[in-house]
C-alpha positions as CSV (number, residue, x, y, z in Angstrom):
1,M,-4.3,-26.4,0.4
2,T,-3.7,-25.0,2.8
3,R,-5.0,-21.5,4.5
4,H,-1.9,-19.8,3.9
5,G,-1.8,-21.4,-0.2
6,A,-1.4,-17.6,-1.3
7,F,1.1,-16.4,1.3
8,L,3.2,-19.3,0.3
9,R,2.9,-18.9,-3.0
10,V,4.2,-15.5,-3.0
11,M,7.1,-16.4,-0.6
12,E,7.9,-19.3,-3.4
13,R,7.8,-16.6,-6.3
14,V,9.9,-13.8,-4.4
15,A,12.4,-16.8,-3.3
16,V,12.2,-17.4,-7.6
17,E,12.2,-13.9,-8.9
18,M,14.6,-12.1,-5.7
19,G,16.8,-15.1,-4.4
20,G,16.3,-17.4,-1.1
21,E,17.1,-14.9,1.3
22,A,15.6,-12.2,0.1
23,S,12.4,-14.6,0.4
24,R,13.4,-15.3,4.3
25,V,13.8,-12.0,5.2
26,M,10.4,-10.7,3.8
27,L,9.4,-13.9,5.9
28,A,11.2,-12.6,9.1
29,L,9.6,-9.2,8.4
30,F,5.9,-10.5,7.9
31,V,5.8,-12.5,10.9
32,A,7.7,-9.6,13.1
33,E,5.3,-7.5,12.2
34,S,1.9,-8.8,11.7
35,G,2.6,-13.2,13.2
36,G,-0.6,-14.3,14.2
37,E,-3.2,-11.7,12.8
38,R,-5.6,-12.5,10.5
39,L,-5.0,-9.6,7.7
40,M,-7.0,-8.4,4.8
41,V,-5.2,-7.9,1.0
42,P,-6.1,-5.0,-0.5
43,D,-6.8,-5.2,-4.3
44,E,-4.5,-3.4,-6.3
45,H,-7.4,-0.5,-6.8
46,D,-7.3,0.0,-3.0
47,L,-3.2,0.1,-3.2
48,F,-3.7,2.8,-5.4
49,L,-5.7,5.0,-3.7
50,E,-4.1,4.3,-0.3
51,C,-0.6,5.6,-1.7
52,R,-2.1,8.7,-4.3
53,N,-4.3,10.0,-0.8
54,K,-1.2,9.7,1.3
55,N,1.3,11.5,-1.6
56,I,-1.1,14.1,-1.2
57,R,-1.6,15.0,2.4
58,D,2.0,14.6,2.2
59,R,2.0,17.4,-0.4
60,Y,-0.5,19.8,0.8
61,R,0.7,23.0,2.3
62,G,-2.4,24.5,2.8
63,H,-2.6,26.6,0.0
64,N,-1.8,24.2,-3.4
65,A,-5.2,22.1,-3.3
66,E,-5.3,23.2,-7.1
67,E,-1.9,21.9,-8.0
68,L,-2.2,19.2,-6.3
69,A,-6.2,18.8,-8.1
70,L,-4.1,18.8,-11.4
71,R,-1.2,16.5,-10.3
72,Y,-3.6,13.7,-9.2
73,S,-6.3,14.4,-11.7
74,V,-8.7,14.7,-9.3
75,S,-11.0,17.9,-8.1
76,V,-9.9,20.3,-5.9
77,S,-12.7,19.3,-3.3
78,Q,-11.6,16.3,-3.1
79,V,-8.0,17.1,-2.1
80,K,-9.7,18.8,0.5
81,R,-11.4,15.8,1.5
82,I,-8.0,13.6,1.2
83,V,-6.5,16.2,3.3
84,A,-9.5,16.5,6.5
85,G,-9.1,12.8,6.0
86,Q,-12.8,11.8,4.8
């Protein structure tokens, strides 16, 4: 297995699921954005938290921490920490 094995397996699955052209476009975009860099691939939980926190920050209006806490099943203090970037 090459050091690029996981990446190549993903690209093969994209080609099968979405077609060869989609695979080529994704590869070109990926290389343009991060070619030559070492990357850490987050796990599903970390991606979920990153998306959830971004949604909370985007929806925060300075007075709706309680509403966001209910919507995202977190505490009001956690909403405030997320908004503060902690």
